[in-house]
N, C-alpha and C positions, 0 to 999 in steps of 0.2 A: 584743824585745831587740835592741839594735844589735850587729851582727856585730863580732867583735874586731878585724878589719882596719880597719873604719870607725872604731871607737873609737880605734884607734892613730892614724889620720889626724887625728881631732879633737884628740887630745892633742898632736900635732905642731903643729896650728894654734894651740892655746893656748900652747905653748912659743915659737912664732914671734911671736905678738902679745901678749906680756906687757903687762898694763896695759889691755887691751881686753876687753870682755865678749865671750866666744865662746859662742854658743848652738847647740844642735842639737835636732832633733826628727825622730823616725822617723815616717813616714807609713804609711798602711794598705797602700800598694802596695809597701812595702819600701824606698822611696827615703828619703833622709835630707837634711833641710835643715841646712846649716852656715852660720852668719852671724857676721861679725866686726863689732862695733859701734864707732862713733866713729872710723872710718877717715878719715884726712886724704887726700883725693884730689889735693891740690896746688892751688897758685895757678891761677886761671883757671877753676875749676869752680864751678858754683852748683847745689846747695849744695856747699860745700867739704868738709864733714865729714858722714859718714853711714854706712850699713850696706853692706858688701860681702858678698854671699851666693852660694851655689851649692847646687843640688839634686843630690846624688849619686845616681846610678842604683843600683838593687838589685844590679847586677853590679860596682859599684866595689870594688876598684881596677882590675879588669880593663878596665872602661870608665872612661875619664878624666873628670875634672870639666869640665863644659861644659853650657850657657852660664853666664855670670856675671850676677848681678843687682845693680843699683844702685838708689838712691832714685828714686822716680817723679819725672819731670821734670828729672833732672840734665841740665845742658847747659854748654857753654863760655860764659864771660862775654862773649867777643867776638862771640858770635852765629854763629860758624862751626859748621855742622852736622857731626856725627860719624856717618858712615854705618854704623858698627858698633853704634850704640846705637839701639834702637827701643823704643817704649812697648809694654808687654804687661800682661796680667793672668795671674797664676799662682796657682792655688789660691785664687782669689777676691781676691787682693791686687794692686793696681796697682803695677807696678815698671818699671824701665828694664832692658832686656836688653842685655848687652854680648856680641856675638858675636866672641870672641877665642879662638882655639884654637891649640894646638901639639901636637907629638907627645908621647905620654905612655907611660910604662912603669909597671906596677904597683908598682915599687920607688921611684917618684918621690915627692917630698914635697909634700903638699897645701899646707902652709904656704909652701914656696918658690914654688909655683905662684901662690898668692894674692899674694905679694910681686911676682911677675912681672906680674900684672895691674895692680897699683898702679904699678909702674914704667912700664908702657905708658900708663896714664892720665896720669901726670905728664909724659910725653914729648910729649903731644898738645897742650899749651898753652904759652903764652909763659912764660918764666922771670920776667917782671916781676910784682911783687905786684899783686893786684887788689883 
């Protein structure tokens, strides 16, 4: 059973990403996957739309959300490498890991942090349509 503090964070994500499918799954080790589907990463990313996910530690929210997971093979359309993105396999699923972290307080909003990750992704590419 998902801890009430984690359930509240998932509800916050659902309220932040209205119109997107938000899924969660508790794993045997007590961690919880939270994923937002059909996220628009912005012009300049291939794929442009996909899933943004995070695996919350069993100690969440005392331990902040990190790292972030994107679709396997995501890259900039202009070919410029993004050193914070690396290919990984997590729980048997190939993904791209985004190593982007900031200070975290247990009272912070998981939905707001996900929006911050999206803002960072969108800031990394040209504003021209691709």
